[in-house]
TORKOL-4160 file (C-alpha; in steps of 0.2 Angstrom, whole numbers, padded with zeros to 4 digits, m for minus):
93
<pt num="1" X="m0036" Y="0335" Z="m0058"/>
<pt num="2" X="m0049" Y="0321" Z="m0061"/>
<pt num="3" X="m0038" Y="0316" Z="m0076"/>
<pt num="4" X="m0023" Y="0314" Z="m0065"/>
<pt num="5" X="m0032" Y="0305" Z="m0051"/>
<pt num="6" X="m0040" Y="0293" Z="m0064"/>
<pt num="7" X="m0023" Y="0290" Z="m0072"/>
<pt num="8" X="m0015" Y="0287" Z="m0055"/>
<pt num="9" X="m0029" Y="0275" Z="m0051"/>
<pt num="10" X="m0027" Y="0266" Z="m0067"/>
<pt num="11" X="m0008" Y="0265" Z="m0065"/>
<pt num="12" X="m0010" Y="0259" Z="m0047"/>
<pt num="13" X="m0022" Y="0246" Z="m0053"/>
<pt num="14" X="m0010" Y="0240" Z="m0067"/>
<pt num="15" X="0004" Y="0239" Z="m0054"/>
<pt num="16" X="m0007" Y="0228" Z="m0042"/>
<pt num="17" X="m0013" Y="0218" Z="m0057"/>
<pt num="18" X="0005" Y="0214" Z="m0062"/>
<pt num="19" X="0009" Y="0208" Z="m0044"/>
<pt num="20" X="m0006" Y="0195" Z="m0043"/>
<pt num="21" X="0002" Y="0182" Z="m0056"/>
<pt num="22" X="0017" Y="0181" Z="m0045"/>
<pt num="23" X="0007" Y="0177" Z="m0030"/>
<pt num="24" X="m0003" Y="0164" Z="m0041"/>
<pt num="25" X="0014" Y="0156" Z="m0047"/>
<pt num="26" X="0019" Y="0154" Z="m0029"/>
<pt num="27" X="0002" Y="0146" Z="m0025"/>
<pt num="28" X="0004" Y="0135" Z="m0040"/>
<pt num="29" X="0021" Y="0129" Z="m0035"/>
<pt num="30" X="0014" Y="0125" Z="m0017"/>
<pt num="31" X="0000" Y="0116" Z="m0026"/>
<pt num="32" X="0012" Y="0106" Z="m0036"/>
<pt num="33" X="0022" Y="0101" Z="m0021"/>
<pt num="34" X="0007" Y="0096" Z="m0011"/>
<pt num="35" X="0001" Y="0086" Z="m0026"/>
<pt num="36" X="0018" Y="0077" Z="m0027"/>
<pt num="37" X="0018" Y="0074" Z="m0009"/>
<pt num="38" X="0001" Y="0066" Z="m0009"/>
<pt num="39" X="0005" Y="0056" Z="m0024"/>
<pt num="40" X="0021" Y="0049" Z="m0015"/>
<pt num="41" X="0010" Y="0045" Z="0000"/>
<pt num="42" X="m0002" Y="0036" Z="m0011"/>
<pt num="43" X="0012" Y="0026" Z="m0018"/>
<pt num="44" X="0019" Y="0022" Z="m0001"/>
<pt num="45" X="0002" Y="0017" Z="0005"/>
<pt num="46" X="m0001" Y="0005" Z="m0010"/>
<pt num="47" X="0017" Y="m0002" Z="m0007"/>
<pt num="48" X="0012" Y="m0005" Z="0011"/>
<pt num="49" X="m0004" Y="m0014" Z="0005"/>
<pt num="50" X="0006" Y="m0025" Z="m0007"/>
<pt num="51" X="0018" Y="m0029" Z="0007"/>
<pt num="52" X="0005" Y="m0033" Z="0019"/>
<pt num="53" X="m0004" Y="m0044" Z="0006"/>
<pt num="54" X="0012" Y="m0053" Z="0003"/>
<pt num="55" X="0014" Y="m0056" Z="0022"/>
<pt num="56" X="m0003" Y="m0063" Z="0023"/>
<pt num="57" X="0000" Y="m0075" Z="0008"/>
<pt num="58" X="0017" Y="m0081" Z="0016"/>
<pt num="59" X="0008" Y="m0084" Z="0033"/>
<pt num="60" X="m0006" Y="m0094" Z="0024"/>
<pt num="61" X="0007" Y="m0104" Z="0014"/>
<pt num="62" X="0016" Y="m0108" Z="0030"/>
<pt num="63" X="0000" Y="m0113" Z="0039"/>
<pt num="64" X="m0004" Y="m0124" Z="0024"/>
<pt num="65" X="0013" Y="m0132" Z="0025"/>
<pt num="66" X="0010" Y="m0136" Z="0044"/>
<pt num="67" X="m0007" Y="m0143" Z="0040"/>
<pt num="68" X="0001" Y="m0154" Z="0027"/>
<pt num="69" X="0014" Y="m0160" Z="0038"/>
<pt num="70" X="0001" Y="m0164" Z="0052"/>
<pt num="71" X="m0009" Y="m0173" Z="0040"/>
<pt num="72" X="0006" Y="m0183" Z="0034"/>
<pt num="73" X="0011" Y="m0187" Z="0052"/>
<pt num="74" X="m0007" Y="m0193" Z="0055"/>
<pt num="75" X="m0007" Y="m0204" Z="0040"/>
<pt num="76" X="0010" Y="m0211" Z="0045"/>
<pt num="77" X="0003" Y="m0215" Z="0062"/>
<pt num="78" X="m0012" Y="m0224" Z="0054"/>
<pt num="79" X="0000" Y="m0233" Z="0042"/>
<pt num="80" X="0011" Y="m0239" Z="0057"/>
<pt num="81" X="m0005" Y="m0245" Z="0066"/>
<pt num="82" X="m0011" Y="m0255" Z="0051"/>
<pt num="83" X="0007" Y="m0262" Z="0048"/>
<pt num="84" X="0007" Y="m0267" Z="0067"/>
<pt num="85" X="m0010" Y="m0275" Z="0065"/>
<pt num="86" X="m0005" Y="m0284" Z="0049"/>
<pt num="87" X="0011" Y="m0291" Z="0058"/>
<pt num="88" X="0001" Y="m0297" Z="0073"/>
<pt num="89" X="m0012" Y="m0305" Z="0061"/>
<pt num="90" X="0002" Y="m0313" Z="0051"/>
<pt num="91" X="0011" Y="m0320" Z="0066"/>
<pt num="92" X="m0005" Y="m0328" Z="0073"/>
<pt num="93" X="m0008" Y="m0338" Z="0056"/>
C-alpha cells in the first residue's frame, strides 16, 4: 500500500510540476507586455521632452527677434534725432 501511495504522490507531483511552466509562460507574457508598455511610455515621455524643448527654443528665438526689432527701432529713432539735429545745424550755418 505504501508503494501505491508513494507512486500516486510522485505522479501527482509530476502532474503539478508539469502545470507550473504554463503558468510561468503566462506570467512571462504579461511581463513582456508590461515591459513593452513601459518602453512605449518612456519613448512618449522622451518625445514630449523634445517637443517641449523645441517649443522653448522657438519662444526664445521669437523673443530674440522681438528684442532685435526693438533695438533696431531705438537705433532708428536715435538716427532720426541725429539727422534732425544735423539738419538744424546745417540750416543755421
